[in-house]
C-alpha positions in Angstrom: 48.3 -12.3 21.7 45.1 -13.1 24.5 44.6 -9.1 24.2 44.5 -9.3 20.3 42.0 -12.2 20.6 39.6 -10.1 22.9 39.9 -6.9 20.9 39.0 -9.1 17.9 35.8 -10.5 19.5 34.8 -6.9 20.6 35.1 -5.8 17.2 33.4 -8.5 15.7 30.5 -8.2 18.2 30.2 -4.5 17.9 30.2 -4.7 14.0 27.4 -7.5 14.1 25.3 -5.0 16.5 26.0 -2.3 14.1 24.9 -4.4 11.3 21.6 -5.7 13.1 20.5 -2.3 14.0 21.1 -1.3 10.2 19.1 -4.0 9.3 16.1 -3.2 11.6 16.4 0.5 10.6 15.9 -0.6 6.8 13.0 -2.9 7.6 11.2 -0.2 9.6 11.7 2.2 7.0 10.4 -0.3 4.2 7.4 -1.0 6.6 6.5 2.8 6.9 6.3 3.2 2.8 2.7 4.1 2.3 1.9 3.7 -1.3 -1.5 3.4 -2.6 -3.2 2.5 -5.7 -6.4 3.9 -7.4 -7.8 1.5 -10.1 -10.5 2.7 -12.9 -12.2 -0.2 -14.6 -14.9 0.3 -17.2 -18.5 -1.0 -16.4 -20.3 -3.3 -19.2 -18.5 -2.6 -22.8 -17.3 0.8 -22.0 -13.7 1.9 -23.3 -10.7 2.4 -20.9 -10.3 6.0 -20.1 -7.1 8.0 -21.6 -4.4 8.2 -19.1 -3.7 11.7 -20.5 -7.2 13.0 -19.6 -6.9 11.4 -16.2 -3.7 13.3 -15.5 -4.9 16.3 -16.7 -7.8 16.2 -14.3 -5.5 15.3 -11.4 -2.9 18.1 -12.4 -5.6 20.5 -12.7 -6.7 19.9 -8.9 -3.1 19.8 -7.8 -2.9 16.1 -7.3 0.3 14.3 -7.5 0.7 11.0 -8.9 3.6 8.5 -9.4 2.4 6.7 -12.5 -0.5 5.7 -14.5 -0.3 2.1 -15.8 -2.9 -0.1 -17.8 -3.1 -3.3 -16.5 -5.5 -6.2 -17.7 -9.0 -4.3 -17.8 -8.0 -1.6 -15.6 -6.0 1.7 -15.5 -4.1 1.8 -12.3 -2.8 5.1 -10.7 0.0 4.9 -8.1 0.2 7.6 -5.3 2.8 8.0 -2.6 -0.1 8.3 0.3 -3.6 7.0 0.9 -4.6 10.7 1.3 -3.7 11.6 -2.1 -5.5 8.5 -3.6 -8.6 9.4 -1.7 -8.4 13.0 -3.1 -8.1 11.7 -6.5 -10.8 9.4 -6.1 -13.2 12.3 -5.2 -12.1 14.3 -8.2 -12.4 11.7 -10.7 -15.8 10.7 -9.4 -16.9 14.1 -10.1 -15.1 14.4 -13.3 -15.5 11.1 -15.1 -18.5 9.5 -16.6 -20.4 7.0 -14.5 -19.5 4.3 -16.8 -16.2 3.7 -14.8 -15.8 1.8 -11.6 -13.1 4.0 -9.2 -11.8 2.0 -6.5 -9.2 2.7 -3.9 -6.7 -0.2 -3.1 -3.4 -0.6 -1.3 -0.1 -2.2 -2.3 -0.4 -5.1 0.1 -2.8 -7.2 -2.4 -4.5 -8.7 0.6 -8.0 -10.0 0.4 -9.3 -7.5 3.1 -8.3 -4.7 0.8 -10.1 -6.1 -2.3 -13.5 -6.3 0.0 -12.9 -2.8 0.6 -12.7 -1.9 -2.9 -16.2 -3.3 -3.2 -17.5 -1.4 -0.3 -15.9 2.1 -1.3 -17.5 1.6 -5.2 -20.9 0.5 -4.1 -22.5 3.9 -4.9 -21.7 3.3 -8.5 -23.8 0.4 -9.1 -27.6 1.1 -9.9 
């Protein structure tokens, strides 16, 4: 009977260790997720750009995106990586009229990322 109790404790300990390793692996994978967002906002009273036209420009340049979503006064384009969003920003800077502000952003929504949005788009003002 004492042998069964020891085996049960070993089994419970190994099971809890495996569970902790799985949780750590899942957290590591979640932290490695590098989704990036590009926001297009009209300046002054300009109309919101057409999502179909945006997708056409991106497809024509071989840039893959996950989604295009209107939100508040902006059009948000989600990409799987920051490299894709940077390439899309270059393409859209050249193809869209200069009445739009095109800003890079990350999905973490921290205040430092909003400061970088302002810094990245300063060439559009003036």
